[in-house]
PDB file with SEQRES, HELIX, SHEET and CRYST1 records, atoms N, CA, C and O in Angstrom:
SEQRES   1 A   88  MET ARG CYS GLU LEU CYS GLU ARG GLU VAL ALA ARG VAL          
SEQRES   2 A   88  THR ARG HIS HIS LEU ARG PRO ARG GLU HIS GLY GLY THR          
SEQRES   3 A   88  GLU THR ALA LEU LEU CYS SER ALA CYS HIS ARG GLN VAL          
SEQRES   4 A   88  HIS ALA LEU PHE THR ASN ARG THR LEU ALA HIS GLU LEU          
SEQRES   5 A   88  ASP SER LEU GLU LYS LEU ARG ALA HIS PRO GLN MET ARG          
SEQRES   6 A   88  SER TYR LEU ARG TRP ALA ARG ARG GLN ALA ASP ARG HIS          
SEQRES   7 A   88  ILE PRO VAL ARG ARG SER ARG SER ARG ALA                      
HELIX    1 AA1 ARG A   21  HIS A   23  5                                   3    
HELIX    2 AA2 SER A   33  LEU A   42  1                                  10    
HELIX    3 AA3 ASN A   45  HIS A   50  1                                   6    
HELIX    4 AA4 LEU A   55  ALA A   60  1                                   6    
HELIX    5 AA5 PRO A   62  ALA A   71  1                                  10    
SHEET    1 AA1 2 THR A  14  HIS A  17  0                                        
SHEET    2 AA1 2 THR A  28  LEU A  31 -1                                        
CRYST1    1.000    1.000    1.000  90.00  90.00  90.00 P 1           1          
ATOM      1  N   MET A   1       8.087  22.835  -4.365  1.00  0.00           N  
ATOM      2  CA  MET A   1       8.418  21.630  -5.143  1.00  0.00           C  
ATOM      3  C   MET A   1       7.193  20.738  -5.186  1.00  0.00           C  
ATOM      4  O   MET A   1       6.298  20.808  -4.343  1.00  0.00           O  
ATOM      5  N   ARG A   2       7.194  19.903  -6.200  1.00  0.00           N  
ATOM      6  CA  ARG A   2       6.034  19.061  -6.354  1.00  0.00           C  
ATOM      7  C   ARG A   2       6.557  17.593  -6.381  1.00  0.00           C  
ATOM      8  O   ARG A   2       7.528  17.259  -7.059  1.00  0.00           O  
ATOM      9  N   CYS A   3       5.860  16.759  -5.613  1.00  0.00           N  
ATOM     10  CA  CYS A   3       6.107  15.305  -5.650  1.00  0.00           C  
ATOM     11  C   CYS A   3       5.576  14.774  -6.999  1.00  0.00           C  
ATOM     12  O   CYS A   3       4.434  15.023  -7.385  1.00  0.00           O  
ATOM     13  N   GLU A   4       6.431  14.056  -7.676  1.00  0.00           N  
ATOM     14  CA  GLU A   4       6.001  13.479  -8.971  1.00  0.00           C  
ATOM     15  C   GLU A   4       5.042  12.324  -8.874  1.00  0.00           C  
ATOM     16  O   GLU A   4       4.433  11.929  -9.868  1.00  0.00           O  
ATOM     17  N   LEU A   5       4.901  11.775  -7.672  1.00  0.00           N  
ATOM     18  CA  LEU A   5       3.993  10.636  -7.506  1.00  0.00           C  
ATOM     19  C   LEU A   5       2.599  11.106  -7.033  1.00  0.00           C  
ATOM     20  O   LEU A   5       1.596  10.809  -7.682  1.00  0.00           O  
ATOM     21  N   CYS A   6       2.541  11.810  -5.949  1.00  0.00           N  
ATOM     22  CA  CYS A   6       1.216  12.188  -5.426  1.00  0.00           C  
ATOM     23  C   CYS A   6       0.849  13.601  -5.943  1.00  0.00           C  
ATOM     24  O   CYS A   6      -0.308  14.006  -5.827  1.00  0.00           O  
ATOM     25  N   GLU A   7       1.785  14.331  -6.493  1.00  0.00           N  
ATOM     26  CA  GLU A   7       1.553  15.607  -7.105  1.00  0.00           C  
ATOM     27  C   GLU A   7       1.202  16.694  -6.099  1.00  0.00           C  
ATOM     28  O   GLU A   7       0.631  17.716  -6.480  1.00  0.00           O  
ATOM     29  N   ARG A   8       1.526  16.502  -4.839  1.00  0.00           N  
ATOM     30  CA  ARG A   8       1.345  17.547  -3.828  1.00  0.00           C  
ATOM     31  C   ARG A   8       2.488  18.518  -3.900  1.00  0.00           C  
ATOM     32  O   ARG A   8       3.606  18.178  -4.287  1.00  0.00           O  
ATOM     33  N   GLU A   9       2.169  19.788  -3.500  1.00  0.00           N  
ATOM     34  CA  GLU A   9       3.223  20.728  -3.271  1.00  0.00           C  
ATOM     35  C   GLU A   9       3.809  20.490  -1.914  1.00  0.00           C  
ATOM     36  O   GLU A   9       3.085  20.507  -0.920  1.00  0.00           O  
ATOM     37  N   VAL A  10       5.102  20.268  -1.839  1.00  0.00           N  
ATOM     38  CA  VAL A  10       5.764  20.021  -0.591  1.00  0.00           C  
ATOM     39  C   VAL A  10       7.038  20.853  -0.435  1.00  0.00           C  
ATOM     40  O   VAL A  10       7.564  21.392  -1.409  1.00  0.00           O  
ATOM     41  N   ALA A  11       7.521  20.947   0.790  1.00  0.00           N  
ATOM     42  CA  ALA A  11       8.720  21.747   0.996  1.00  0.00           C  
ATOM     43  C   ALA A  11      10.002  21.061   0.539  1.00  0.00           C  
ATOM     44  O   ALA A  11      10.983  21.719   0.195  1.00  0.00           O  
ATOM     45  N   ARG A  12       9.978  19.715   0.543  1.00  0.00           N  
ATOM     46  CA  ARG A  12      11.200  18.969   0.263  1.00  0.00           C  
ATOM     47  C   ARG A  12      10.868  17.704  -0.535  1.00  0.00           C  
ATOM     48  O   ARG A  12       9.799  17.119  -0.364  1.00  0.00           O  
ATOM     49  N   VAL A  13      11.734  17.315  -1.351  1.00  0.00           N  
ATOM     50  CA  VAL A  13      11.622  16.052  -2.188  1.00  0.00           C  
ATOM     51  C   VAL A  13      12.885  15.274  -2.024  1.00  0.00           C  
ATOM     52  O   VAL A  13      13.929  15.822  -1.670  1.00  0.00           O  
ATOM     53  N   THR A  14      12.794  14.007  -2.278  1.00  0.00           N  
ATOM     54  CA  THR A  14      13.963  13.065  -2.318  1.00  0.00           C  
ATOM     55  C   THR A  14      13.997  12.365  -3.690  1.00  0.00           C  
ATOM     56  O   THR A  14      12.994  12.261  -4.395  1.00  0.00           O  
ATOM     57  N   ARG A  15      15.155  11.913  -4.008  1.00  0.00           N  
ATOM     58  CA  ARG A  15      15.300  11.222  -5.266  1.00  0.00           C  
ATOM     59  C   ARG A  15      15.068   9.702  -5.069  1.00  0.00           C  
ATOM     60  O   ARG A  15      15.689   9.049  -4.229  1.00  0.00           O  
ATOM     61  N   HIS A  16      14.160   9.199  -5.874  1.00  0.00           N  
ATOM     62  CA  HIS A  16      13.800   7.781  -5.843  1.00  0.00           C  
ATOM     63  C   HIS A  16      14.268   7.164  -7.164  1.00  0.00           C  
ATOM     64  O   HIS A  16      13.879   7.627  -8.236  1.00  0.00           O  
ATOM     65  N   HIS A  17      15.102   6.122  -7.091  1.00  0.00           N  
ATOM     66  CA  HIS A  17      15.493   5.438  -8.300  1.00  0.00           C  
ATOM     67  C   HIS A  17      14.357   4.545  -8.740  1.00  0.00           C  
ATOM     68  O   HIS A  17      13.970   3.618  -8.029  1.00  0.00           O  
ATOM     69  N   LEU A  18      13.825   4.823  -9.911  1.00  0.00           N  
ATOM     70  CA  LEU A  18      12.653   4.072 -10.423  1.00  0.00           C  
ATOM     71  C   LEU A  18      13.030   2.569 -10.531  1.00  0.00           C  
ATOM     72  O   LEU A  18      12.218   1.702 -10.209  1.00  0.00           O  
ATOM     73  N   ARG A  19      14.241   2.280 -10.976  1.00  0.00           N  
ATOM     74  CA  ARG A  19      14.725   0.925 -10.920  1.00  0.00           C  
ATOM     75  C   ARG A  19      15.899   1.035  -9.891  1.00  0.00           C  
ATOM     76  O   ARG A  19      16.845   1.799 -10.077  1.00  0.00           O  
ATOM     77  N   PRO A  20      15.785   0.249  -8.824  1.00  0.00           N  
ATOM     78  CA  PRO A  20      16.843   0.382  -7.783  1.00  0.00           C  
ATOM     79  C   PRO A  20      18.263   0.277  -8.324  1.00  0.00           C  
ATOM     80  O   PRO A  20      18.540  -0.440  -9.286  1.00  0.00           O  
ATOM     81  N   ARG A  21      19.170   1.035  -7.654  1.00  0.00           N  
ATOM     82  CA  ARG A  21      20.537   1.013  -8.126  1.00  0.00           C  
ATOM     83  C   ARG A  21      21.119  -0.361  -8.159  1.00  0.00           C  
ATOM     84  O   ARG A  21      21.892  -0.680  -9.062  1.00  0.00           O  
ATOM     85  N   GLU A  22      20.772  -1.195  -7.195  1.00  0.00           N  
ATOM     86  CA  GLU A  22      21.326  -2.569  -7.144  1.00  0.00           C  
ATOM     87  C   GLU A  22      20.906  -3.397  -8.343  1.00  0.00           C  
ATOM     88  O   GLU A  22      21.455  -4.463  -8.622  1.00  0.00           O  
ATOM     89  N   HIS A  23      19.924  -2.874  -9.034  1.00  0.00           N  
ATOM     90  CA  HIS A  23      19.462  -3.561 -10.301  1.00  0.00           C  
ATOM     91  C   HIS A  23      19.791  -2.749 -11.550  1.00  0.00           C  
ATOM     92  O   HIS A  23      19.178  -2.906 -12.606  1.00  0.00           O  
ATOM     93  N   GLY A  24      20.778  -1.878 -11.388  1.00  0.00           N  
ATOM     94  CA  GLY A  24      21.264  -1.100 -12.541  1.00  0.00           C  
ATOM     95  C   GLY A  24      20.508   0.199 -12.881  1.00  0.00           C  
ATOM     96  O   GLY A  24      20.692   0.787 -13.947  1.00  0.00           O  
ATOM     97  N   GLY A  25      19.672   0.613 -11.959  1.00  0.00           N  
ATOM     98  CA  GLY A  25      18.851   1.756 -12.226  1.00  0.00           C  
ATOM     99  C   GLY A  25      19.665   3.129 -12.197  1.00  0.00           C  
ATOM    100  O   GLY A  25      20.590   3.299 -11.402  1.00  0.00           O  
ATOM    101  N   THR A  26      19.292   4.017 -13.041  1.00  0.00           N  
ATOM    102  CA  THR A  26      19.883   5.353 -13.045  1.00  0.00           C  
ATOM    103  C   THR A  26      18.803   6.410 -13.117  1.00  0.00           C  
ATOM    104  O   THR A  26      19.030   7.517 -12.628  1.00  0.00           O  
ATOM    105  N   GLU A  27      17.682   6.152 -13.673  1.00  0.00           N  
ATOM    106  CA  GLU A  27      16.625   7.141 -13.779  1.00  0.00           C  
ATOM    107  C   GLU A  27      15.982   7.386 -12.470  1.00  0.00           C  
ATOM    108  O   GLU A  27      15.700   6.437 -11.738  1.00  0.00           O  
ATOM    109  N   THR A  28      15.726   8.660 -12.125  1.00  0.00           N  
ATOM    110  CA  THR A  28      15.167   8.986 -10.789  1.00  0.00           C  
ATOM    111  C   THR A  28      13.869   9.792 -10.967  1.00  0.00           C  
ATOM    112  O   THR A  28      13.595  10.323 -12.043  1.00  0.00           O  
ATOM    113  N   ALA A  29      13.083   9.867  -9.889  1.00  0.00           N  
ATOM    114  CA  ALA A  29      11.907  10.730  -9.782  1.00  0.00           C  
ATOM    115  C   ALA A  29      12.005  11.449  -8.464  1.00  0.00           C  
ATOM    116  O   ALA A  29      12.579  10.935  -7.504  1.00  0.00           O  
ATOM    117  N   LEU A  30      11.455  12.617  -8.416  1.00  0.00           N  
ATOM    118  CA  LEU A  30      11.462  13.402  -7.180  1.00  0.00           C  
ATOM    119  C   LEU A  30      10.142  13.106  -6.449  1.00  0.00           C  
ATOM    120  O   LEU A  30       9.049  13.405  -6.931  1.00  0.00           O  
ATOM    121  N   LEU A  31      10.310  12.465  -5.183  1.00  0.00           N  
ATOM    122  CA  LEU A  31       9.164  12.110  -4.450  1.00  0.00           C  
ATOM    123  C   LEU A  31       9.218  12.796  -3.090  1.00  0.00           C  
ATOM    124  O   LEU A  31      10.308  13.024  -2.564  1.00  0.00           O  
ATOM    125  N   CYS A  32       8.052  13.134  -2.501  1.00  0.00           N  
ATOM    126  CA  CYS A  32       8.029  13.557  -1.149  1.00  0.00           C  
ATOM    127  C   CYS A  32       8.430  12.450  -0.266  1.00  0.00           C  
ATOM    128  O   CYS A  32       8.335  11.287  -0.659  1.00  0.00           O  
ATOM    129  N   SER A  33       8.880  12.749   0.923  1.00  0.00           N  
ATOM    130  CA  SER A  33       9.385  11.660   1.843  1.00  0.00           C  
ATOM    131  C   SER A  33       8.266  10.682   2.142  1.00  0.00           C  
ATOM    132  O   SER A  33       8.539   9.488   2.267  1.00  0.00           O  
ATOM    133  N   ALA A  34       7.043  11.112   2.261  1.00  0.00           N  
ATOM    134  CA  ALA A  34       5.968  10.178   2.567  1.00  0.00           C  
ATOM    135  C   ALA A  34       5.739   9.149   1.469  1.00  0.00           C  
ATOM    136  O   ALA A  34       5.559   7.959   1.732  1.00  0.00           O  
ATOM    137  N   CYS A  35       5.750   9.638   0.230  1.00  0.00           N  
ATOM    138  CA  CYS A  35       5.588   8.658  -0.910  1.00  0.00           C  
ATOM    139  C   CYS A  35       6.789   7.755  -1.020  1.00  0.00           C  
ATOM    140  O   CYS A  35       6.637   6.563  -1.284  1.00  0.00           O  
ATOM    141  N   HIS A  36       7.977   8.286  -0.825  1.00  0.00           N  
ATOM    142  CA  HIS A  36       9.194   7.493  -0.979  1.00  0.00           C  
ATOM    143  C   HIS A  36       9.154   6.382   0.134  1.00  0.00           C  
ATOM    144  O   HIS A  36       9.431   5.219  -0.162  1.00  0.00           O  
ATOM    145  N   ARG A  37       8.825   6.725   1.356  1.00  0.00           N  
ATOM    146  CA  ARG A  37       8.757   5.719   2.425  1.00  0.00           C  
ATOM    147  C   ARG A  37       7.642   4.715   2.076  1.00  0.00           C  
ATOM    148  O   ARG A  37       7.839   3.514   2.261  1.00  0.00           O  
ATOM    149  N   GLN A  38       6.512   5.155   1.593  1.00  0.00           N  
ATOM    150  CA  GLN A  38       5.448   4.256   1.312  1.00  0.00           C  
ATOM    151  C   GLN A  38       5.796   3.194   0.249  1.00  0.00           C  
ATOM    152  O   GLN A  38       5.489   2.008   0.375  1.00  0.00           O  
ATOM    153  N   VAL A  39       6.453   3.700  -0.799  1.00  0.00           N  
ATOM    154  CA  VAL A  39       6.879   2.803  -1.898  1.00  0.00           C  
ATOM    155  C   VAL A  39       7.744   1.697  -1.341  1.00  0.00           C  
ATOM    156  O   VAL A  39       7.515   0.526  -1.641  1.00  0.00           O  
ATOM    157  N   HIS A  40       8.769   2.055  -0.506  1.00  0.00           N  
ATOM    158  CA  HIS A  40       9.662   1.077  -0.011  1.00  0.00           C  
ATOM    159  C   HIS A  40       9.037   0.190   1.139  1.00  0.00           C  
ATOM    160  O   HIS A  40       9.517  -0.908   1.422  1.00  0.00           O  
ATOM    161  N   ALA A  41       7.996   0.700   1.752  1.00  0.00           N  
ATOM    162  CA  ALA A  41       7.314  -0.124   2.776  1.00  0.00           C  
ATOM    163  C   ALA A  41       6.439  -1.173   2.101  1.00  0.00           C  
ATOM    164  O   ALA A  41       6.224  -2.241   2.675  1.00  0.00           O  
ATOM    165  N   LEU A  42       5.939  -0.912   0.931  1.00  0.00           N  
ATOM    166  CA  LEU A  42       5.034  -1.869   0.235  1.00  0.00           C  
ATOM    167  C   LEU A  42       5.786  -2.839  -0.661  1.00  0.00           C  
ATOM    168  O   LEU A  42       5.353  -3.984  -0.797  1.00  0.00           O  
ATOM    169  N   PHE A  43       6.877  -2.442  -1.272  1.00  0.00           N  
ATOM    170  CA  PHE A  43       7.485  -3.237  -2.310  1.00  0.00           C  
ATOM    171  C   PHE A  43       8.973  -3.527  -2.038  1.00  0.00           C  
ATOM    172  O   PHE A  43       9.686  -2.689  -1.485  1.00  0.00           O  
ATOM    173  N   THR A  44       9.407  -4.669  -2.419  1.00  0.00           N  
ATOM    174  CA  THR A  44      10.819  -5.001  -2.367  1.00  0.00           C  
ATOM    175  C   THR A  44      11.522  -4.341  -3.542  1.00  0.00           C  
ATOM    176  O   THR A  44      10.878  -3.934  -4.508  1.00  0.00           O  
ATOM    177  N   ASN A  45      12.869  -4.234  -3.457  1.00  0.00           N  
ATOM    178  CA  ASN A  45      13.602  -3.708  -4.598  1.00  0.00           C  
ATOM    179  C   ASN A  45      13.445  -4.581  -5.831  1.00  0.00           C  
ATOM    180  O   ASN A  45      13.387  -4.073  -6.951  1.00  0.00           O  
ATOM    181  N   ARG A  46      13.378  -5.868  -5.633  1.00  0.00           N  
ATOM    182  CA  ARG A  46      13.179  -6.793  -6.743  1.00  0.00           C  
ATOM    183  C   ARG A  46      11.888  -6.501  -7.491  1.00  0.00           C  
ATOM    184  O   ARG A  46      11.868  -6.461  -8.721  1.00  0.00           O  
ATOM    185  N   THR A  47      10.822  -6.300  -6.749  1.00  0.00           N  
ATOM    186  CA  THR A  47       9.530  -5.958  -7.355  1.00  0.00           C  
ATOM    187  C   THR A  47       9.572  -4.666  -8.057  1.00  0.00           C  
ATOM    188  O   THR A  47       9.045  -4.541  -9.162  1.00  0.00           O  
ATOM    189  N   LEU A  48      10.196  -3.667  -7.441  1.00  0.00           N  
ATOM    190  CA  LEU A  48      10.343  -2.371  -8.084  1.00  0.00           C  
ATOM    191  C   LEU A  48      11.089  -2.417  -9.367  1.00  0.00           C  
ATOM    192  O   LEU A  48      10.745  -1.723 -10.324  1.00  0.00           O  
ATOM    193  N   ALA A  49      12.148  -3.257  -9.405  1.00  0.00           N  
ATOM    194  CA  ALA A  49      13.011  -3.401 -10.573  1.00  0.00           C  
ATOM    195  C   ALA A  49      12.303  -4.069 -11.725  1.00  0.00           C  
ATOM    196  O   ALA A  49      12.432  -3.688 -12.888  1.00  0.00           O  
ATOM    197  N   HIS A  50      11.531  -5.108 -11.340  1.00  0.00           N  
ATOM    198  CA  HIS A  50      10.992  -6.024 -12.431  1.00  0.00           C  
ATOM    199  C   HIS A  50       9.526  -5.641 -12.823  1.00  0.00           C  
ATOM    200  O   HIS A  50       9.094  -5.950 -13.933  1.00  0.00           O  
ATOM    201  N   GLU A  51       8.792  -4.992 -11.945  1.00  0.00           N  
ATOM    202  CA  GLU A  51       7.367  -4.810 -12.205  1.00  0.00           C  
ATOM    203  C   GLU A  51       6.910  -3.339 -12.124  1.00  0.00           C  
ATOM    204  O   GLU A  51       5.985  -2.939 -12.831  1.00  0.00           O  
ATOM    205  N   LEU A  52       7.558  -2.537 -11.261  1.00  0.00           N  
ATOM    206  CA  LEU A  52       7.081  -1.185 -10.974  1.00  0.00           C  
ATOM    207  C   LEU A  52       8.163  -0.176 -11.179  1.00  0.00           C  
ATOM    208  O   LEU A  52       8.502   0.580 -10.269  1.00  0.00           O  
ATOM    209  N   ASP A  53       8.716  -0.156 -12.385  1.00  0.00           N  
ATOM    210  CA  ASP A  53       9.894   0.663 -12.655  1.00  0.00           C  
ATOM    211  C   ASP A  53       9.570   2.010 -13.358  1.00  0.00           C  
ATOM    212  O   ASP A  53      10.434   2.605 -14.002  1.00  0.00           O  
ATOM    213  N   SER A  54       8.287   2.479 -13.216  1.00  0.00           N  
ATOM    214  CA  SER A  54       7.929   3.781 -13.768  1.00  0.00           C  
ATOM    215  C   SER A  54       6.855   4.379 -12.847  1.00  0.00           C  
ATOM    216  O   SER A  54       6.167   3.668 -12.114  1.00  0.00           O  
ATOM    217  N   LEU A  55       6.742   5.662 -12.912  1.00  0.00           N  
ATOM    218  CA  LEU A  55       5.707   6.410 -12.134  1.00  0.00           C  
ATOM    219  C   LEU A  55       4.283   5.928 -12.512  1.00  0.00           C  
ATOM    220  O   LEU A  55       3.397   5.863 -11.660  1.00  0.00           O  
ATOM    221  N   GLU A  56       4.093   5.607 -13.751  1.00  0.00           N  
ATOM    222  CA  GLU A  56       2.784   5.138 -14.235  1.00  0.00           C  
ATOM    223  C   GLU A  56       2.430   3.819 -13.636  1.00  0.00           C  
ATOM    224  O   GLU A  56       1.303   3.603 -13.193  1.00  0.00           O  
ATOM    225  N   LYS A  57       3.417   2.913 -13.622  1.00  0.00           N  
ATOM    226  CA  LYS A  57       3.152   1.574 -13.046  1.00  0.00           C  
ATOM    227  C   LYS A  57       2.933   1.670 -11.574  1.00  0.00           C  
ATOM    228  O   LYS A  57       2.056   0.976 -11.058  1.00  0.00           O  
ATOM    229  N   LEU A  58       3.691   2.508 -10.834  1.00  0.00           N  
ATOM    230  CA  LEU A  58       3.486   2.683  -9.398  1.00  0.00           C  
ATOM    231  C   LEU A  58       2.097   3.241  -9.138  1.00  0.00           C  
ATOM    232  O   LEU A  58       1.404   2.746  -8.249  1.00  0.00           O  
ATOM    233  N   ARG A  59       1.673   4.237  -9.869  1.00  0.00           N  
ATOM    234  CA  ARG A  59       0.357   4.879  -9.669  1.00  0.00           C  
ATOM    235  C   ARG A  59      -0.781   3.871  -9.933  1.00  0.00           C  
ATOM    236  O   ARG A  59      -1.829   3.933  -9.291  1.00  0.00           O  
ATOM    237  N   ALA A  60      -0.568   2.957 -10.870  1.00  0.00           N  
ATOM    238  CA  ALA A  60      -1.593   1.989 -11.239  1.00  0.00           C  
ATOM    239  C   ALA A  60      -1.744   0.803 -10.245  1.00  0.00           C  
ATOM    240  O   ALA A  60      -2.767   0.119 -10.234  1.00  0.00           O  
ATOM    241  N   HIS A  61      -0.724   0.585  -9.432  1.00  0.00           N  
ATOM    242  CA  HIS A  61      -0.777  -0.530  -8.501  1.00  0.00           C  
ATOM    243  C   HIS A  61      -1.890  -0.290  -7.526  1.00  0.00           C  
ATOM    244  O   HIS A  61      -1.977   0.818  -6.997  1.00  0.00           O  
ATOM    245  N   PRO A  62      -2.769  -1.262  -7.239  1.00  0.00           N  
ATOM    246  CA  PRO A  62      -3.926  -1.059  -6.305  1.00  0.00           C  
ATOM    247  C   PRO A  62      -3.541  -0.472  -4.982  1.00  0.00           C  
ATOM    248  O   PRO A  62      -4.182   0.476  -4.527  1.00  0.00           O  
ATOM    249  N   GLN A  63      -2.516  -0.996  -4.338  1.00  0.00           N  
ATOM    250  CA  GLN A  63      -2.131  -0.475  -2.997  1.00  0.00           C  
ATOM    251  C   GLN A  63      -1.624   0.965  -3.110  1.00  0.00           C  
ATOM    252  O   GLN A  63      -1.915   1.774  -2.230  1.00  0.00           O  
ATOM    253  N   MET A  64      -0.923   1.291  -4.099  1.00  0.00           N  
ATOM    254  CA  MET A  64      -0.436   2.694  -4.247  1.00  0.00           C  
ATOM    255  C   MET A  64      -1.589   3.599  -4.661  1.00  0.00           C  
ATOM    256  O   MET A  64      -1.667   4.747  -4.222  1.00  0.00           O  
ATOM    257  N   ARG A  65      -2.456   3.107  -5.477  1.00  0.00           N  
ATOM    258  CA  ARG A  65      -3.625   3.920  -5.934  1.00  0.00           C  
ATOM    259  C   ARG A  65      -4.490   4.373  -4.690  1.00  0.00           C  
ATOM    260  O   ARG A  65      -4.910   5.525  -4.584  1.00  0.00           O  
ATOM    261  N   SER A  66      -4.715   3.427  -3.801  1.00  0.00           N  
ATOM    262  CA  SER A  66      -5.423   3.687  -2.585  1.00  0.00           C  
ATOM    263  C   SER A  66      -4.673   4.722  -1.731  1.00  0.00           C  
ATOM    264  O   SER A  66      -5.270   5.693  -1.268  1.00  0.00           O  
ATOM    265  N   TYR A  67      -3.420   4.520  -1.533  1.00  0.00           N  
ATOM    266  CA  TYR A  67      -2.569   5.396  -0.744  1.00  0.00           C  
ATOM    267  C   TYR A  67      -2.617   6.802  -1.369  1.00  0.00           C  
ATOM    268  O   TYR A  67      -2.808   7.778  -0.644  1.00  0.00           O  
ATOM    269  N   LEU A  68      -2.453   6.926  -2.672  1.00  0.00           N  
ATOM    270  CA  LEU A  68      -2.311   8.202  -3.368  1.00  0.00           C  
ATOM    271  C   LEU A  68      -3.650   8.977  -3.245  1.00  0.00           C  
ATOM    272  O   LEU A  68      -3.647  10.193  -3.055  1.00  0.00           O  
ATOM    273  N   ARG A  69      -4.767   8.274  -3.352  1.00  0.00           N  
ATOM    274  CA  ARG A  69      -6.058   8.939  -3.212  1.00  0.00           C  
ATOM    275  C   ARG A  69      -6.152   9.607  -1.856  1.00  0.00           C  
ATOM    276  O   ARG A  69      -6.667  10.722  -1.763  1.00  0.00           O  
ATOM    277  N   TRP A  70      -5.671   8.963  -0.799  1.00  0.00           N  
ATOM    278  CA  TRP A  70      -5.685   9.504   0.529  1.00  0.00           C  
ATOM    279  C   TRP A  70      -4.629  10.603   0.689  1.00  0.00           C  
ATOM    280  O   TRP A  70      -4.935  11.677   1.205  1.00  0.00           O  
ATOM    281  N   ALA A  71      -3.374  10.343   0.247  1.00  0.00           N  
ATOM    282  CA  ALA A  71      -2.301  11.222   0.436  1.00  0.00           C  
ATOM    283  C   ALA A  71      -2.476  12.619  -0.265  1.00  0.00           C  
ATOM    284  O   ALA A  71      -1.985  13.644   0.208  1.00  0.00           O  
ATOM    285  N   ARG A  72      -3.178  12.587  -1.376  1.00  0.00           N  
ATOM    286  CA  ARG A  72      -3.358  13.871  -2.112  1.00  0.00           C  
ATOM    287  C   ARG A  72      -4.184  14.884  -1.339  1.00  0.00           C  
ATOM    288  O   ARG A  72      -4.158  16.082  -1.622  1.00  0.00           O  
ATOM    289  N   ARG A  73      -4.918  14.378  -0.355  1.00  0.00           N  
ATOM    290  CA  ARG A  73      -5.771  15.296   0.450  1.00  0.00           C  
ATOM    291  C   ARG A  73      -5.033  15.762   1.704  1.00  0.00           C  
ATOM    292  O   ARG A  73      -5.580  16.548   2.478  1.00  0.00           O  
ATOM    293  N   GLN A  74      -3.838  15.306   1.915  1.00  0.00           N  
ATOM    294  CA  GLN A  74      -3.062  15.641   3.126  1.00  0.00           C  
ATOM    295  C   GLN A  74      -2.214  16.915   2.902  1.00  0.00           C  
ATOM    296  O   GLN A  74      -1.732  17.185   1.802  1.00  0.00           O  
ATOM    297  N   ALA A  75      -2.063  17.665   3.977  1.00  0.00           N  
ATOM    298  CA  ALA A  75      -1.193  18.830   3.954  1.00  0.00           C  
ATOM    299  C   ALA A  75       0.299  18.367   3.924  1.00  0.00           C  
ATOM    300  O   ALA A  75       0.587  17.191   4.143  1.00  0.00           O  
ATOM    301  N   ASP A  76       1.186  19.259   3.666  1.00  0.00           N  
ATOM    302  CA  ASP A  76       2.608  19.008   3.696  1.00  0.00           C  
ATOM    303  C   ASP A  76       3.084  18.786   5.133  1.00  0.00           C  
ATOM    304  O   ASP A  76       3.553  19.734   5.763  1.00  0.00           O  
ATOM    305  N   ARG A  77       2.988  17.659   5.633  1.00  0.00           N  
ATOM    306  CA  ARG A  77       3.372  17.319   6.991  1.00  0.00           C  
ATOM    307  C   ARG A  77       3.819  15.868   7.046  1.00  0.00           C  
ATOM    308  O   ARG A  77       3.769  15.159   6.041  1.00  0.00           O  
ATOM    309  N   HIS A  78       4.254  15.430   8.211  1.00  0.00           N  
ATOM    310  CA  HIS A  78       4.613  14.029   8.351  1.00  0.00           C  
ATOM    311  C   HIS A  78       3.418  13.115   8.148  1.00  0.00           C  
ATOM    312  O   HIS A  78       2.426  13.249   8.864  1.00  0.00           O  
ATOM    313  N   ILE A  79       3.476  12.184   7.191  1.00  0.00           N  
ATOM    314  CA  ILE A  79       2.403  11.285   6.935  1.00  0.00           C  
ATOM    315  C   ILE A  79       2.880   9.875   7.348  1.00  0.00           C  
ATOM    316  O   ILE A  79       3.922   9.421   6.876  1.00  0.00           O  
ATOM    317  N   PRO A  80       2.145   9.195   8.203  1.00  0.00           N  
ATOM    318  CA  PRO A  80       2.560   7.854   8.619  1.00  0.00           C  
ATOM    319  C   PRO A  80       2.551   6.862   7.434  1.00  0.00           C  
ATOM    320  O   PRO A  80       1.746   6.995   6.512  1.00  0.00           O  
ATOM    321  N   VAL A  81       3.405   5.927   7.472  1.00  0.00           N  
ATOM    322  CA  VAL A  81       3.513   4.935   6.418  1.00  0.00           C  
ATOM    323  C   VAL A  81       2.727   3.709   6.846  1.00  0.00           C  
ATOM    324  O   VAL A  81       2.821   3.286   7.998  1.00  0.00           O  
ATOM    325  N   ARG A  82       1.965   3.142   5.951  1.00  0.00           N  
ATOM    326  CA  ARG A  82       1.229   1.934   6.123  1.00  0.00           C  
ATOM    327  C   ARG A  82       2.078   0.753   5.688  1.00  0.00           C  
ATOM    328  O   ARG A  82       2.336   0.549   4.502  1.00  0.00           O  
ATOM    329  N   ARG A  83       2.485   0.017   6.632  1.00  0.00           N  
ATOM    330  CA  ARG A  83       3.363  -1.188   6.264  1.00  0.00           C  
ATOM    331  C   ARG A  83       2.453  -2.274   5.694  1.00  0.00           C  
ATOM    332  O   ARG A  83       1.301  -2.441   6.095  1.00  0.00           O  
ATOM    333  N   SER A  84       3.012  -2.979   4.766  1.00  0.00           N  
ATOM    334  CA  SER A  84       2.321  -4.154   4.147  1.00  0.00           C  
ATOM    335  C   SER A  84       2.643  -5.356   4.983  1.00  0.00           C  
ATOM    336  O   SER A  84       3.769  -5.520   5.453  1.00  0.00           O  
ATOM    337  N   ARG A  85       1.622  -6.226   5.174  1.00  0.00           N  
ATOM    338  CA  ARG A  85       1.876  -7.457   5.925  1.00  0.00           C  
ATOM    339  C   ARG A  85       2.846  -8.403   5.194  1.00  0.00           C  
ATOM    340  O   ARG A  85       3.621  -9.169   5.767  1.00  0.00           O  
ATOM    341  N   SER A  86       2.715  -8.262   3.862  1.00  0.00           N  
ATOM    342  CA  SER A  86       3.668  -9.041   3.008  1.00  0.00           C  
ATOM    343  C   SER A  86       4.120  -8.135   1.834  1.00  0.00           C  
ATOM    344  O   SER A  86       3.361  -7.829   0.914  1.00  0.00           O  
ATOM    345  N   ARG A  87       5.339  -7.747   1.922  1.00  0.00           N  
ATOM    346  CA  ARG A  87       5.862  -6.854   0.829  1.00  0.00           C  
ATOM    347  C   ARG A  87       5.881  -7.626  -0.452  1.00  0.00           C  
ATOM    348  O   ARG A  87       6.321  -8.775  -0.513  1.00  0.00           O  
ATOM    349  N   ALA A  88       5.392  -6.967  -1.481  1.00  0.00           N  
ATOM    350  CA  ALA A  88       5.329  -7.634  -2.830  1.00  0.00           C  
ATOM    351  C   ALA A  88       6.670  -7.463  -3.541  1.00  0.00           C  
ATOM    352  O   ALA A  88       6.837  -7.936  -4.665  1.00  0.00           O  
TER     353      ALA A  88                                                      
END                                                                             
């Protein structure tokens, strides 16, 4: 399987609601657990709903761009999540 965000081949993916369900989201993307955890560690559901509701917008965000550059070089294993000091 392939993570739609980092594009790595991984054994398992999870469904990420591009717009959180609490904000009426139904469209999903298949993300590896590392990317899924990283997205939620960096951003609140409100930010995801109003500013980062597509894979393109997530990839373009400076914090995610830096993470993805690093993550793409990692093997399919547990990747630690970098917590943001202030979630956007």
